[in-house]
C-alpha positions as CSV (number, residue, x, y, z in Angstrom):
1,M,-60.0,8.8,-66.1
2,E,-59.5,9.6,-69.5
3,N,-58.9,12.8,-71.5
4,R,-61.2,13.1,-74.2
5,D,-62.6,16.1,-76.1
6,E,-66.7,15.1,-76.5
7,P,-69.7,16.7,-74.5
8,L,-70.5,13.7,-71.2
9,T,-73.8,12.2,-72.2
10,K,-77.1,12.3,-70.1
11,D,-76.3,9.3,-67.9
12,E,-72.4,10.7,-67.1
13,R,-73.6,14.4,-66.7
14,A,-76.4,12.8,-64.1
15,E,-73.9,11.2,-61.8
16,L,-71.5,13.7,-62.7
17,E,-74.0,16.3,-61.1
18,Q,-75.6,14.1,-58.2
19,L,-72.0,13.3,-56.8
20,R,-71.5,16.9,-56.8
21,A,-74.7,17.5,-54.8
22,E,-73.5,14.8,-52.3
23,K,-70.2,16.5,-51.8
24,A,-71.9,20.0,-51.0
25,A,-73.9,17.8,-48.7
26,R,-70.6,16.5,-46.7
27,E,-69.3,20.1,-46.7
28,R,-72.6,21.3,-45.2
29,A,-72.8,18.7,-43.1
30,S,-69.3,19.1,-42.0
31,I,-69.7,23.0,-41.3
32,Q,-72.9,22.7,-39.2
33,E,-70.8,19.9,-36.9
34,R,-68.1,22.3,-36.6
35,K,-70.4,25.0,-35.8
36,A,-72.2,23.1,-33.8
37,V,-68.7,21.8,-31.1
38,E,-67.7,25.6,-31.0
39,R,-70.9,26.3,-30.2
40,E,-71.0,23.4,-27.4
41,R,-67.2,24.7,-26.6
42,R,-67.8,28.2,-26.2
43,L,-70.7,27.6,-23.5
44,M,-68.4,25.5,-21.4
45,E,-65.7,27.6,-21.8
46,P,-65.0,29.9,-18.3
47,G,-65.5,33.2,-19.5
48,D,-63.0,36.6,-19.5
49,D,-63.6,36.9,-15.4
50,L,-63.1,33.0,-15.1
51,S,-66.8,32.9,-13.9
52,M,-68.5,29.5,-14.0
53,P,-69.8,28.6,-17.2
54,T,-73.2,28.8,-18.3
55,G,-73.0,25.1,-19.8
56,Q,-72.4,24.6,-15.9
57,K,-74.2,26.3,-14.2
58,I,-77.7,25.0,-16.0
59,V,-76.4,21.0,-15.0
60,L,-76.0,22.8,-11.4
61,I,-79.0,23.5,-11.2
62,A,-81.0,21.3,-12.6
63,V,-79.0,18.8,-9.9
64,A,-80.3,21.2,-7.2
65,L,-84.0,20.9,-8.9
66,L,-83.9,17.2,-9.7
67,A,-82.5,16.4,-5.3
68,A,-85.0,18.9,-3.7
69,A,-87.8,17.3,-5.5
70,G,-86.8,14.4,-4.6
71,I,-86.3,15.4,-0.8
72,A,-89.9,17.5,-1.5
73,M,-91.5,14.1,-2.3
74,I,-89.3,12.0,0.8
75,V,-91.0,14.3,3.6
76,L,-94.3,14.8,2.0
77,G,-94.9,11.4,1.3
78,H,-94.5,10.3,4.6
């Protein structure tokens, strides 16, 4: 990049502002992604008392409900 003492032109300033906005958007997206990963990690991590993580409880309950619904459909369908 050249080192010059004259101010930026309108086009150069607009391009610089656009690049800065794009960089800020990428940084915000990166921060949000890291927060989401951390939230998901905490959800699937056991607690201090080594109890089953909340995420696993939700999955097990959903599978149990689907199995119960399937069995009910088979039994009541005949």
